[in-house]
KEMIGU-727453 format. One record per atom (N, C-alpha, C): x, y, z; residue in one letter; atom name. Coordinates in nm, 4 decimals. Layout:
<nodes>
+----------+----------+----------+------+------+
:        X :        Y :        Z : code : site :
+----------+----------+----------+------+------+
:        X :        Y :        Z :    A :   CA :
...
+----------+----------+----------+------+------+
</nodes>
This chain:
<nodes>
+----------+----------+----------+------+------+
:        X :        Y :        Z : code : site :
+----------+----------+----------+------+------+
:   0.0836 :  -0.1175 :   0.0000 :    X :    N :
:   0.0000 :   0.0000 :   0.0000 :    X :   CA :
:   0.0884 :   0.1243 :   0.0000 :    X :    C :
:   0.0642 :   0.2109 :  -0.0974 :    X :    N :
:   0.1421 :   0.3341 :  -0.1079 :    X :   CA :
:   0.0718 :   0.4451 :  -0.0312 :    X :    C :
:   0.1471 :   0.5101 :   0.0551 :    X :    N :
:   0.0913 :   0.6198 :   0.1342 :    X :   CA :
:   0.1305 :   0.7507 :   0.0676 :    X :    C :
:   0.0320 :   0.8310 :   0.0360 :    X :    N :
:   0.0608 :   0.9628 :  -0.0200 :    X :   CA :
:   0.0325 :   1.0676 :   0.0861 :    X :    C :
:   0.1322 :   1.1450 :   0.1156 :    X :    N :
:   0.1201 :   1.2494 :   0.2157 :    X :   CA :
:   0.0991 :   1.3836 :   0.1457 :    X :    C :
:   0.0611 :   1.4831 :   0.2218 :    X :    N :
:   0.0459 :   1.6181 :   0.1681 :    X :   CA :
:   0.1859 :   1.6774 :   0.1544 :    X :    C :
:   0.2501 :   1.6439 :   0.0436 :    X :    N :
:   0.3913 :   1.6768 :   0.0247 :    X :   CA :
:   0.4139 :   1.8274 :   0.0140 :    X :    C :
:   0.3157 :   1.9016 :  -0.0387 :    X :    N :
:   0.3312 :   2.0472 :  -0.0507 :    X :   CA :
:   0.3489 :   2.1114 :   0.0863 :    X :    C :
:   0.2569 :   2.0826 :   0.1776 :    X :    N :
:   0.2648 :   2.1404 :   0.3112 :    X :   CA :
:   0.3809 :   2.0812 :   0.3906 :    X :    C :
:   0.4124 :   1.9552 :   0.3672 :    X :    N :
:   0.5239 :   1.8928 :   0.4374 :    X :   CA :
:   0.6555 :   1.9603 :   0.4015 :    X :    C :
:   0.6801 :   1.9782 :   0.2727 :    X :    N :
:   0.8044 :   2.0443 :   0.2294 :    X :   CA :
:   0.8058 :   2.1899 :   0.2727 :    X :    C :
:   0.6919 :   2.2583 :   0.2561 :    X :    N :
:   0.6850 :   2.3984 :   0.2970 :    X :   CA :
:   0.7102 :   2.4158 :   0.4455 :    X :    C :
:   0.6493 :   2.3320 :   0.5267 :    X :    N :
:   0.6698 :   2.3394 :   0.6709 :    X :   CA :
:   0.8124 :   2.3088 :   0.7108 :    X :    C :
:   0.8727 :   2.2080 :   0.6477 :    X :    N :
:   1.0118 :   2.1750 :   0.6796 :    X :   CA :
:   1.1082 :   2.2853 :   0.6366 :    X :    C :
:   1.0790 :   2.3518 :   0.5254 :    X :    N :
:   1.1622 :   2.4654 :   0.4846 :    X :   CA :
:   1.1475 :   2.5813 :   0.5820 :    X :    C :
:   1.0259 :   2.6013 :   0.6334 :    X :    N :
:   1.0062 :   2.7052 :   0.7350 :    X :   CA :
:   1.0847 :   2.6716 :   0.8625 :    X :    C :
:   1.0826 :   2.5458 :   0.9018 :    X :    N :
:   1.1584 :   2.5033 :   1.0200 :    X :   CA :
:   1.3074 :   2.5256 :   0.9975 :    X :    C :
:   1.3575 :   2.4890 :   0.8794 :    X :    N :
:   1.5002 :   2.5051 :   0.8498 :    X :   CA :
:   1.5404 :   2.6521 :   0.8516 :    X :    C :
:   1.4593 :   2.7370 :   0.7899 :    X :    N :
:   1.4915 :   2.8801 :   0.7882 :    X :   CA :
:   1.4849 :   2.9377 :   0.9293 :    X :    C :
:   1.3835 :   2.8998 :   1.0044 :    X :    N :
:   1.3710 :   2.9488 :   1.1414 :    X :   CA :
:   1.4868 :   2.9065 :   1.2290 :    X :    C :
:   1.5277 :   2.7809 :   1.2179 :    X :    N :
:   1.6425 :   2.7340 :   1.2960 :    X :   CA :
:   1.7706 :   2.8056 :   1.2561 :    X :    C :
:   1.7879 :   2.8294 :   1.1264 :    X :    N :
:   1.9073 :   2.9012 :   1.0812 :    X :   CA :
:   1.9130 :   3.0401 :   1.1438 :    X :    C :
:   1.8023 :   3.1148 :   1.1355 :    X :    N :
:   1.8021 :   3.2508 :   1.1897 :    X :   CA :
:   1.8159 :   3.2505 :   1.3412 :    X :    C :
:   1.7501 :   3.1575 :   1.4077 :    X :    N :
:   1.7579 :   3.1520 :   1.5532 :    X :   CA :
:   1.8995 :   3.1166 :   1.5994 :    X :    C :
:   1.9601 :   3.0185 :   1.5353 :    X :    N :
:   2.0938 :   2.9776 :   1.5776 :    X :   CA :
:   2.2005 :   3.0795 :   1.5361 :    X :    C :
:   2.1869 :   3.1351 :   1.4174 :    X :    N :
:   2.2840 :   3.2352 :   1.3737 :    X :   CA :
:   2.2672 :   3.3640 :   1.4537 :    X :    C :
:   2.1451 :   3.3998 :   1.4870 :    X :    N :
:   2.1204 :   3.5204 :   1.5655 :    X :   CA :
:   2.1691 :   3.5078 :   1.7086 :    X :    C :
:   2.1839 :   3.3857 :   1.7579 :    X :    N :
:   2.2327 :   3.3674 :   1.8948 :    X :   CA :
:   2.3798 :   3.4035 :   1.9096 :    X :    C :
:   2.4498 :   3.4279 :   1.8000 :    X :    N :
:   2.5890 :   3.4734 :   1.8072 :    X :   CA :
:   2.5980 :   3.6181 :   1.8544 :    X :    C :
:   2.4882 :   3.6907 :   1.8424 :    X :    N :
:   2.4862 :   3.8315 :   1.8804 :    X :   CA :
:   2.4308 :   3.8474 :   2.0212 :    X :    C :
:   2.4511 :   3.9654 :   2.0779 :    X :    N :
:   2.4015 :   3.9959 :   2.2109 :    X :   CA :
:   2.2492 :   3.9912 :   2.2099 :    X :    C :
:   2.1909 :   3.9115 :   2.2983 :    X :    N :
:   2.0461 :   3.8938 :   2.3010 :    X :   CA :
:   1.9769 :   4.0106 :   2.3705 :    X :    C :
:   2.0287 :   4.0543 :   2.4830 :    X :    N :
:   1.9662 :   4.1624 :   2.5585 :    X :   CA :
:   1.8433 :   4.1143 :   2.6327 :    X :    C :
:   1.7570 :   4.2095 :   2.6671 :    X :    N :
:   1.6320 :   4.1785 :   2.7362 :    X :   CA :
:   1.5162 :   4.2358 :   2.6545 :    X :    C :
:   1.3954 :   4.2115 :   2.7019 :    X :    N :
:   1.2796 :   4.2668 :   2.6314 :    X :   CA :
:   1.2782 :   4.4186 :   2.6388 :    X :    C :
:   1.3279 :   4.4738 :   2.7489 :    X :    N :
:   1.3299 :   4.6192 :   2.7647 :    X :   CA :
:   1.4440 :   4.6814 :   2.6832 :    X :    C :
:   1.5587 :   4.6129 :   2.6763 :    X :    N :
:   1.6747 :   4.6637 :   2.6016 :    X :   CA :
:   1.7234 :   4.5530 :   2.5083 :    X :    C :
:   1.6603 :   4.5465 :   2.3923 :    X :    N :
:   1.6900 :   4.4390 :   2.2971 :    X :   CA :
:   1.8283 :   4.4571 :   2.2370 :    X :    C :
:   1.8987 :   4.3453 :   2.2299 :    X :    N :
:   2.0279 :   4.3453 :   2.1630 :    X :   CA :
:   2.0106 :   4.3112 :   2.0153 :    X :    C :
:   2.1228 :   4.3040 :   1.9457 :    X :    N :
:   2.1188 :   4.2766 :   1.8017 :    X :   CA :
:   2.0664 :   4.1364 :   1.7711 :    X :    C :
:   2.0780 :   4.0426 :   1.8631 :    X :    N :
:   2.0339 :   3.9064 :   1.8383 :    X :   CA :
:   1.8907 :   3.8781 :   1.8789 :    X :    C :
:   1.8273 :   3.9723 :   1.9481 :    X :    N :
:   1.6923 :   3.9482 :   2.0002 :    X :   CA :
:   1.5919 :   3.9216 :   1.8887 :    X :    C :
:   1.5855 :   4.0118 :   1.7926 :    X :    N :
:   1.4862 :   4.0026 :   1.6855 :    X :   CA :
:   1.5032 :   3.8760 :   1.6011 :    X :    C :
:   1.6246 :   3.8440 :   1.5502 :    X :    N :
:   1.6355 :   3.7214 :   1.4698 :    X :   CA :
:   1.6117 :   3.5938 :   1.5494 :    X :    C :
:   1.6499 :   3.5919 :   1.6753 :    X :    N :
:   1.6302 :   3.4706 :   1.7559 :    X :   CA :
:   1.4817 :   3.4479 :   1.7822 :    X :    C :
:   1.4112 :   3.5509 :   1.8255 :    X :    N :
:   1.2688 :   3.5360 :   1.8577 :    X :   CA :
:   1.1891 :   3.5026 :   1.7313 :    X :    C :
:   1.2130 :   3.5749 :   1.6236 :    X :    N :
:   1.1398 :   3.5463 :   1.5004 :    X :   CA :
:   1.1807 :   3.4116 :   1.4401 :    X :    C :
:   1.3077 :   3.3749 :   1.4547 :    X :    N :
:   1.3529 :   3.2452 :   1.4040 :    X :   CA :
:   1.2830 :   3.1300 :   1.4738 :    X :    C :
:   1.2770 :   3.1349 :   1.6061 :    X :    N :
:   1.2086 :   3.0284 :   1.6784 :    X :   CA :
:   1.0587 :   3.0292 :   1.6496 :    X :    C :
:   1.0013 :   3.1491 :   1.6332 :    X :    N :
:   0.8595 :   3.1575 :   1.5977 :    X :   CA :
:   0.8335 :   3.0930 :   1.4617 :    X :    C :
:   0.9204 :   3.1217 :   1.3657 :    X :    N :
:   0.9064 :   3.0625 :   1.2329 :    X :   CA :
:   0.9229 :   2.9106 :   1.2384 :    X :    C :
:   1.0164 :   2.8623 :   1.3201 :    X :    N :
:   1.0371 :   2.7175 :   1.3320 :    X :   CA :
:   0.9143 :   2.6486 :   1.3911 :    X :    C :
:   0.8535 :   2.7086 :   1.4915 :    X :    N :
:   0.7341 :   2.6500 :   1.5529 :    X :   CA :
:   0.6169 :   2.6520 :   1.4537 :    X :    C :
:   0.6019 :   2.7639 :   1.3827 :    X :    N :
:   0.4954 :   2.7702 :   1.2822 :    X :   CA :
:   0.5177 :   2.6670 :   1.1717 :    X :    C :
:   0.6439 :   2.6441 :   1.1343 :    X :    N :
:   0.6749 :   2.5420 :   1.0357 :    X :   CA :
:   0.6362 :   2.4034 :   1.0832 :    X :    C :
:   0.6599 :   2.3760 :   1.2111 :    X :    N :
:   0.6175 :   2.2474 :   1.2670 :    X :   CA :
:   0.4652 :   2.2342 :   1.2664 :    X :    C :
:   0.3970 :   2.3452 :   1.2945 :    X :    N :
:   0.2502 :   2.3421 :   1.2933 :    X :   CA :
:   0.1950 :   2.3199 :   1.1530 :    X :    C :
:   0.2729 :   2.3518 :   1.0514 :    X :    N :
:   0.2323 :   2.3250 :   0.9130 :    X :   CA :
:   0.2702 :   2.1820 :   0.8736 :    X :    C :
:   0.3915 :   2.1388 :   0.9111 :    X :    N :
:   0.4445 :   2.0110 :   0.8632 :    X :   CA :
:   0.3846 :   1.8889 :   0.9337 :    X :    C :
:   0.3644 :   1.8980 :   1.0633 :    X :    N :
:   0.3175 :   1.7795 :   1.1362 :    X :   CA :
:   0.1802 :   1.7300 :   1.0909 :    X :    C :
:   0.0796 :   1.8162 :   1.0784 :    X :    N :
:  -0.0487 :   1.7646 :   1.0280 :    X :   CA :
:  -0.0391 :   1.7132 :   0.8846 :    X :    C :
:   0.0515 :   1.7706 :   0.8067 :    X :    N :
:   0.0669 :   1.7275 :   0.6677 :    X :   CA :
:   0.1228 :   1.5863 :   0.6589 :    X :    C :
:   0.1911 :   1.5408 :   0.7620 :    X :    N :
:   0.2469 :   1.4059 :   0.7629 :    X :   CA :
:   0.1365 :   1.3008 :   0.7591 :    X :    C :
:   0.0226 :   1.3295 :   0.8235 :    X :    N :
:  -0.0866 :   1.2324 :   0.8294 :    X :   CA :
:  -0.1995 :   1.2620 :   0.7310 :    X :    C :
:  -0.1931 :   1.3723 :   0.6629 :    X :    N :
:  -0.2982 :   1.4112 :   0.5703 :    X :   CA :
:  -0.2639 :   1.3622 :   0.4301 :    X :    C :
:  -0.3656 :   1.3143 :   0.3594 :    X :    N :
:  -0.3435 :   1.2720 :   0.2214 :    X :   CA :
:  -0.3249 :   1.3931 :   0.1332 :    X :    C :
:  -0.2446 :   1.3766 :   0.0303 :    X :    N :
:  -0.2199 :   1.4869 :  -0.0611 :    X :   CA :
:  -0.2050 :   1.4367 :  -0.2034 :    X :    C :
:  -0.1732 :   1.5270 :  -0.2893 :    X :    N :
:  -0.1524 :   1.4937 :  -0.4297 :    X :   CA :
:  -0.0042 :   1.5019 :  -0.4610 :    X :    C :
:   0.0323 :   1.4458 :  -0.5733 :    X :    N :
:   0.1707 :   1.4494 :  -0.6151 :    X :   CA :
:   0.2146 :   1.5892 :  -0.6561 :    X :    C :
:   0.3436 :   1.6091 :  -0.6574 :    X :    N :
:   0.3996 :   1.7377 :  -0.6947 :    X :   CA :
:   0.4182 :   1.7408 :  -0.8461 :    X :    C :
:   0.3670 :   1.8442 :  -0.9076 :    X :    N :
:   0.3913 :   1.8642 :  -1.0499 :    X :   CA :
:   0.4672 :   1.9951 :  -1.0660 :    X :    C :
:   0.5821 :   1.9864 :  -1.1253 :    X :    N :
:   0.6648 :   2.1050 :  -1.1470 :    X :   CA :
:   0.6222 :   2.1701 :  -1.2776 :    X :    C :
:   0.5972 :   2.2977 :  -1.2728 :    X :    N :
:   0.5609 :   2.3726 :  -1.3917 :    X :   CA :
:   0.6893 :   2.4323 :  -1.4495 :    X :    C :
:   0.7517 :   2.3576 :  -1.5365 :    X :    N :
:   0.8838 :   2.3929 :  -1.5880 :    X :   CA :
:   0.8827 :   2.5232 :  -1.6665 :    X :    C :
:   0.7749 :   2.5505 :  -1.7368 :    X :    N :
:   0.7663 :   2.6749 :  -1.8125 :    X :   CA :
:   0.7688 :   2.7973 :  -1.7217 :    X :    C :
:   0.6887 :   2.7917 :  -1.6150 :    X :    N :
:   0.6881 :   2.9019 :  -1.5192 :    X :   CA :
:   0.8242 :   2.9197 :  -1.4538 :    X :    C :
:   0.8876 :   2.8083 :  -1.4196 :    X :    N :
:   1.0204 :   2.8147 :  -1.3591 :    X :   CA :
:   1.1217 :   2.8778 :  -1.4542 :    X :    C :
:   1.1182 :   2.8386 :  -1.5799 :    X :    N :
:   1.2116 :   2.8927 :  -1.6786 :    X :   CA :
:   1.1913 :   3.0429 :  -1.6985 :    X :    C :
:   1.0662 :   3.0883 :  -1.7083 :    X :    N :
:   1.0397 :   3.2315 :  -1.7258 :    X :   CA :
:   1.0776 :   3.3105 :  -1.6015 :    X :    C :
:   1.0606 :   3.2535 :  -1.4843 :    X :    N :
:   1.1000 :   3.3219 :  -1.3612 :    X :   CA :
:   1.2508 :   3.3372 :  -1.3533 :    X :    C :
:   1.3236 :   3.2312 :  -1.3850 :    X :    N :
:   1.4704 :   3.2392 :  -1.3847 :    X :   CA :
:   1.5182 :   3.3376 :  -1.4904 :    X :    C :
:   1.4546 :   3.3356 :  -1.6083 :    X :    N :
:   1.4912 :   3.4307 :  -1.7136 :    X :   CA :
:   1.4669 :   3.5737 :  -1.6679 :    X :    C :
:   1.3573 :   3.5985 :  -1.5966 :    X :    N :
:   1.3300 :   3.7350 :  -1.5501 :    X :   CA :
:   1.4324 :   3.7803 :  -1.4474 :    X :    C :
:   1.4768 :   3.6895 :  -1.3611 :    X :    N :
:   1.5807 :   3.7245 :  -1.2641 :    X :   CA :
:   1.7136 :   3.7545 :  -1.3325 :    X :    C :
:   1.7482 :   3.6750 :  -1.4323 :    X :    N :
:   1.8728 :   3.6985 :  -1.5051 :    X :   CA :
:   1.8679 :   3.8296 :  -1.5823 :    X :    C :
:   1.7561 :   3.8587 :  -1.6445 :    X :    N :
:   1.7419 :   3.9854 :  -1.7173 :    X :   CA :
:   1.7498 :   4.1030 :  -1.6199 :    X :    C :
:   1.6862 :   4.0903 :  -1.5047 :    X :    N :
:   1.6939 :   4.1979 :  -1.4055 :    X :   CA :
:   1.8375 :   4.2207 :  -1.3605 :    X :    C :
:   1.9094 :   4.1129 :  -1.3317 :    X :    N :
:   2.0489 :   4.1260 :  -1.2883 :    X :   CA :
:   2.1351 :   4.1890 :  -1.3972 :    X :    C :
:   2.1121 :   4.1517 :  -1.5217 :    X :    N :
:   2.1895 :   4.2080 :  -1.6322 :    X :   CA :
:   2.1531 :   4.3551 :  -1.6569 :    X :    C :
:   2.0250 :   4.3889 :  -1.6475 :    X :    N :
:   1.9783 :   4.5207 :  -1.6881 :    X :   CA :
:   1.9858 :   4.6264 :  -1.5778 :    X :    C :
:   2.0020 :   4.5874 :  -1.4538 :    X :    N :
:   1.9922 :   4.6835 :  -1.3445 :    X :   CA :
:   2.0910 :   4.7986 :  -1.3589 :    X :    C :
:   2.2190 :   4.7696 :  -1.3748 :    X :    N :
:   2.3184 :   4.8762 :  -1.3868 :    X :   CA :
:   2.3164 :   4.9411 :  -1.5249 :    X :    C :
:   2.2768 :   4.8677 :  -1.6261 :    X :    N :
:   2.2789 :   4.9215 :  -1.7627 :    X :   CA :
:   2.1564 :   5.0074 :  -1.7942 :    X :    C :
:   2.0375 :   4.9642 :  -1.7500 :    X :    N :
:   1.9134 :   5.0299 :  -1.7893 :    X :   CA :
:   1.8421 :   5.1016 :  -1.6749 :    X :    C :
:   1.8869 :   5.0821 :  -1.5534 :    X :    N :
:   1.8245 :   5.1465 :  -1.4390 :    X :   CA :
:   1.7150 :   5.0617 :  -1.3769 :    X :    C :
:   1.6724 :   5.1033 :  -1.2591 :    X :    N :
:   1.5757 :   5.0277 :  -1.1809 :    X :   CA :
:   1.4395 :   5.0214 :  -1.2500 :    X :    C :
:   1.3960 :   5.1322 :  -1.3070 :    X :    N :
:   1.2617 :   5.1365 :  -1.3656 :    X :   CA :
:   1.2506 :   5.0381 :  -1.4820 :    X :    C :
:   1.3432 :   5.0476 :  -1.5766 :    X :    N :
:   1.3358 :   4.9619 :  -1.6953 :    X :   CA :
:   1.3642 :   4.8163 :  -1.6581 :    X :    C :
:   1.4638 :   4.7926 :  -1.5724 :    X :    N :
:   1.4987 :   4.6553 :  -1.5348 :    X :   CA :
:   1.3840 :   4.5857 :  -1.4624 :    X :    C :
:   1.3202 :   4.6534 :  -1.3683 :    X :    N :
:   1.2095 :   4.5902 :  -1.2963 :    X :   CA :
:   1.0872 :   4.5732 :  -1.3868 :    X :    C :
:   1.0646 :   4.6666 :  -1.4791 :    X :    N :
:   0.9542 :   4.6526 :  -1.5740 :    X :   CA :
:   0.9764 :   4.5301 :  -1.6625 :    X :    C :
:   1.0982 :   4.5155 :  -1.7172 :    X :    N :
:   1.1281 :   4.4002 :  -1.8034 :    X :   CA :
:   1.1202 :   4.2687 :  -1.7269 :    X :    C :
:   1.1714 :   4.2673 :  -1.6044 :    X :    N :
:   1.1685 :   4.1445 :  -1.5246 :    X :   CA :
:   1.0250 :   4.1028 :  -1.4945 :    X :    C :
:   0.9411 :   4.1990 :  -1.4588 :    X :    N :
:   0.8009 :   4.1667 :  -1.4319 :    X :   CA :
:   0.7302 :   4.1190 :  -1.5586 :    X :    C :
:   0.7631 :   4.1817 :  -1.6706 :    X :    N :
:   0.7009 :   4.1428 :  -1.7969 :    X :   CA :
:   0.7385 :   3.9993 :  -1.8344 :    X :    C :
:   0.8651 :   3.9630 :  -1.8172 :    X :    N :
:   0.9073 :   3.8252 :  -1.8469 :    X :   CA :
:   0.8448 :   3.7251 :  -1.7502 :    X :    C :
:   0.8343 :   3.7620 :  -1.6230 :    X :    N :
:   0.7758 :   3.6702 :  -1.5252 :    X :   CA :
:   0.6279 :   3.6461 :  -1.5523 :    X :    C :
:   0.5623 :   3.7410 :  -1.6195 :    X :    N :
:   0.4195 :   3.7279 :  -1.6471 :    X :   CA :
:   0.3888 :   3.6615 :  -1.7811 :    X :    C :
:   0.4914 :   3.6194 :  -1.8533 :    X :    N :
:   0.4684 :   3.5563 :  -1.9843 :    X :   CA :
:   0.3742 :   3.4362 :  -1.9744 :    X :    C :
:   0.3902 :   3.3439 :  -1.8788 :    X :    N :
:   0.2999 :   3.2278 :  -1.8769 :    X :   CA :
:   0.1588 :   3.2577 :  -1.8249 :    X :    C :
:   0.1340 :   3.3775 :  -1.7744 :    X :    N :
:   0.0026 :   3.4049 :  -1.7153 :    X :   CA :
:  -0.1035 :   3.4292 :  -1.8230 :    X :    C :
:  -0.2271 :   3.4243 :  -1.7821 :    X :    N :
:  -0.3392 :   3.4403 :  -1.8751 :    X :   CA :
:  -0.3927 :   3.5832 :  -1.8761 :    X :    C :
:  -0.3157 :   3.6781 :  -1.8267 :    X :    N :
:  -0.3601 :   3.8177 :  -1.8216 :    X :   CA :
:  -0.3644 :   3.8786 :  -1.9614 :    X :    C :
:  -0.4471 :   3.9794 :  -1.9748 :    X :    N :
:  -0.4475 :   4.0545 :  -2.1003 :    X :   CA :
:  -0.3233 :   4.1426 :  -2.1044 :    X :    C :
:  -0.2893 :   4.1897 :  -2.2233 :    X :    N :
:  -0.1698 :   4.2729 :  -2.2389 :    X :   CA :
:  -0.1816 :   4.4012 :  -2.1573 :    X :    C :
:  -0.2991 :   4.4598 :  -2.1560 :    X :    N :
:  -0.3195 :   4.5837 :  -2.0801 :    X :   CA :
:  -0.2967 :   4.5601 :  -1.9310 :    X :    C :
:  -0.3499 :   4.4504 :  -1.8785 :    X :    N :
:  -0.3324 :   4.4181 :  -1.7368 :    X :   CA :
:  -0.1855 :   4.3918 :  -1.7052 :    X :    C :
:  -0.1165 :   4.3221 :  -1.7936 :    X :    N :
:   0.0270 :   4.2971 :  -1.7731 :    X :   CA :
:   0.1046 :   4.4272 :  -1.7658 :    X :    C :
:   0.0736 :   4.5196 :  -1.8550 :    X :    N :
:   0.1454 :   4.6478 :  -1.8573 :    X :   CA :
:   0.1186 :   4.7270 :  -1.7293 :    X :    C :
:  -0.0041 :   4.7216 :  -1.6805 :    X :    N :
:  -0.0362 :   4.7914 :  -1.5558 :    X :   CA :
:   0.0388 :   4.7284 :  -1.4389 :    X :    C :
:   0.0400 :   4.5942 :  -1.4329 :    X :    N :
:   0.1119 :   4.5246 :  -1.3257 :    X :   CA :
:   0.2613 :   4.5573 :  -1.3326 :    X :    C :
:   0.3178 :   4.5560 :  -1.4513 :    X :    N :
:   0.4607 :   4.5862 :  -1.4674 :    X :   CA :
:   0.4913 :   4.7303 :  -1.4271 :    X :    C :
:   0.4037 :   4.8232 :  -1.4613 :    X :    N :
:   0.4237 :   4.9629 :  -1.4235 :    X :   CA :
:   0.4177 :   4.9803 :  -1.2720 :    X :    C :
:   0.3241 :   4.9116 :  -1.2068 :    X :    N :
:   0.3124 :   4.9197 :  -1.0606 :    X :   CA :
:   0.4353 :   4.8572 :  -0.9942 :    X :    C :
:   0.4822 :   4.7438 :  -1.0469 :    X :    N :
:   0.6030 :   4.6805 :  -0.9924 :    X :   CA :
:   0.7226 :   4.7737 :  -1.0080 :    X :    C :
:   0.7371 :   4.8354 :  -1.1246 :    X :    N :
:   0.8481 :   4.9281 :  -1.1475 :    X :   CA :
:   0.8391 :   5.0489 :  -1.0543 :    X :    C :
:   0.7187 :   5.1012 :  -1.0361 :    X :    N :
:   0.6997 :   5.2158 :  -0.9471 :    X :   CA :
:   0.7340 :   5.1796 :  -0.8033 :    X :    C :
:   0.6817 :   5.0676 :  -0.7541 :    X :    N :
:   0.7093 :   5.0261 :  -0.6163 :    X :   CA :
:   0.8568 :   4.9952 :  -0.5946 :    X :    C :
:   0.9192 :   4.9287 :  -0.6918 :    X :    N :
:   1.0619 :   4.8984 :  -0.6806 :    X :   CA :
:   1.1435 :   5.0263 :  -0.6726 :    X :    C :
:   1.1072 :   5.1256 :  -0.7536 :    X :    N :
:   1.1787 :   5.2527 :  -0.7527 :    X :   CA :
:   1.1544 :   5.3293 :  -0.6228 :    X :    C :
:   1.0318 :   5.3290 :  -0.5750 :    X :    N :
:   1.0020 :   5.3999 :  -0.4501 :    X :   CA :
:   1.0714 :   5.3359 :  -0.3299 :    X :    C :
:   1.0781 :   5.2033 :  -0.3284 :    X :    N :
:   1.1340 :   5.1340 :  -0.2120 :    X :   CA :
:   1.2863 :   5.1386 :  -0.2099 :    X :    C :
:   1.3504 :   5.0947 :  -0.3176 :    X :    N :
:   1.4952 :   5.0742 :  -0.3103 :    X :   CA :
:   1.5785 :   5.2004 :  -0.3295 :    X :    C :
:   1.5750 :   5.2693 :  -0.4434 :    X :    N :
:   1.6591 :   5.3882 :  -0.4545 :    X :   CA :
:   1.6099 :   5.5069 :  -0.3709 :    X :    C :
:   1.4801 :   5.5224 :  -0.3538 :    X :    N :
:   1.4300 :   5.6409 :  -0.2854 :    X :   CA :
:   1.4165 :   5.6208 :  -0.1345 :    X :    C :
:   1.3355 :   5.5249 :  -0.0901 :    X :    N :
:   1.3133 :   5.5074 :   0.0539 :    X :   CA :
:   1.4358 :   5.4516 :   0.1252 :    X :    C :
:   1.4975 :   5.3477 :   0.0681 :    X :    N :
:   1.6149 :   5.2875 :   0.1324 :    X :   CA :
:   1.7455 :   5.3558 :   0.0926 :    X :    C :
:   1.7379 :   5.4483 :  -0.0006 :    X :    N :
:   1.8520 :   5.5260 :  -0.0485 :    X :   CA :
:   1.9678 :   5.4375 :  -0.0960 :    X :    C :
:   1.9323 :   5.3291 :  -0.1638 :    X :    N :
:   2.0359 :   5.2454 :  -0.2243 :    X :   CA :
:   2.0909 :   5.3180 :  -0.3463 :    X :    C :
:   2.2173 :   5.3038 :  -0.3684 :    X :    N :
:   2.2815 :   5.3723 :  -0.4800 :    X :   CA :
:   2.2631 :   5.2877 :  -0.6054 :    X :    C :
:   2.1532 :   5.3156 :  -0.6760 :    X :    N :
:   2.1186 :   5.2441 :  -0.7980 :    X :   CA :
:   2.0748 :   5.3465 :  -0.9012 :    X :    C :
:   2.1100 :   5.3253 :  -1.0275 :    X :    N :
:   2.0601 :   5.4168 :  -1.1304 :    X :   CA :
:   1.9099 :   5.3963 :  -1.1502 :    X :    C :
:   1.8367 :   5.5055 :  -1.1551 :    X :    N :
:   1.6917 :   5.4954 :  -1.1726 :    X :   CA :
:   1.6556 :   5.4812 :  -1.3194 :    X :    C :
:   1.7248 :   5.5541 :  -1.4073 :    X :    N :
:   1.7010 :   5.5518 :  -1.5515 :    X :   CA :
:   1.8300 :   5.5148 :  -1.6231 :    X :    C :
:   1.8235 :   5.4744 :  -1.7499 :    X :    N :
:   1.9465 :   5.4391 :  -1.8229 :    X :   CA :
:   2.0458 :   5.5562 :  -1.8315 :    X :    C :
:   1.9958 :   5.6779 :  -1.8390 :    X :    N :
:   2.0830 :   5.7937 :  -1.8531 :    X :   CA :
:   2.1319 :   5.8495 :  -1.7206 :    X :    C :
:   2.0931 :   5.7879 :  -1.6088 :    X :    N :
:   2.1370 :   5.8393 :  -1.4780 :    X :   CA :
:   2.2545 :   5.7605 :  -1.4214 :    X :    C :
:   2.3302 :   5.6919 :  -1.5065 :    X :    N :
:   2.4490 :   5.6175 :  -1.4608 :    X :   CA :
:   2.5590 :   5.7124 :  -1.4199 :    X :    C :
+----------+----------+----------+------+------+
</nodes>
C-alpha cells in the first residue's frame, strides 16, 4: 500500500523550520539583551524560533494528511529564472525602472492576463521597486538608463 502524504505542506513546513532554525541559531551569536533593552540578536532569535514552531505546525499535520503528487511547472520556472537573469543584467545598464519593468514582464509571460493588465502590473512593480529601493532605502542604484 502506497501512502501519499500532503507533500506540498510537508516540504513547505520543513523549509520554514530550516529557515527558522538558521536565523535563531545564527542570531544567537549576537548579544540577546532583554525585552526592555533588545540586543542585536533578540529580533532574529525570537522570530527564528517563531518561524520554526509555525513550520512544525504546518508540517506535522501534513504528515498524516493525504495529498496529491507534486507537479513542477517547468515553463513558469524557466520564465522566472529568465526574468531574474534579465533583471540582474539590466539593473546597472538600464536602471531600476526599466529593469524591474522588463523582469516583471518576463515573469508574467505564462500568465493568462491581457496585455493591458500585464502592462499595468509591470508599471506598478516598477513604481514600487523605484520607490522602495533607490528612494526610501537610499540604495545607490541608477533609476534611468541615462542616470548612470
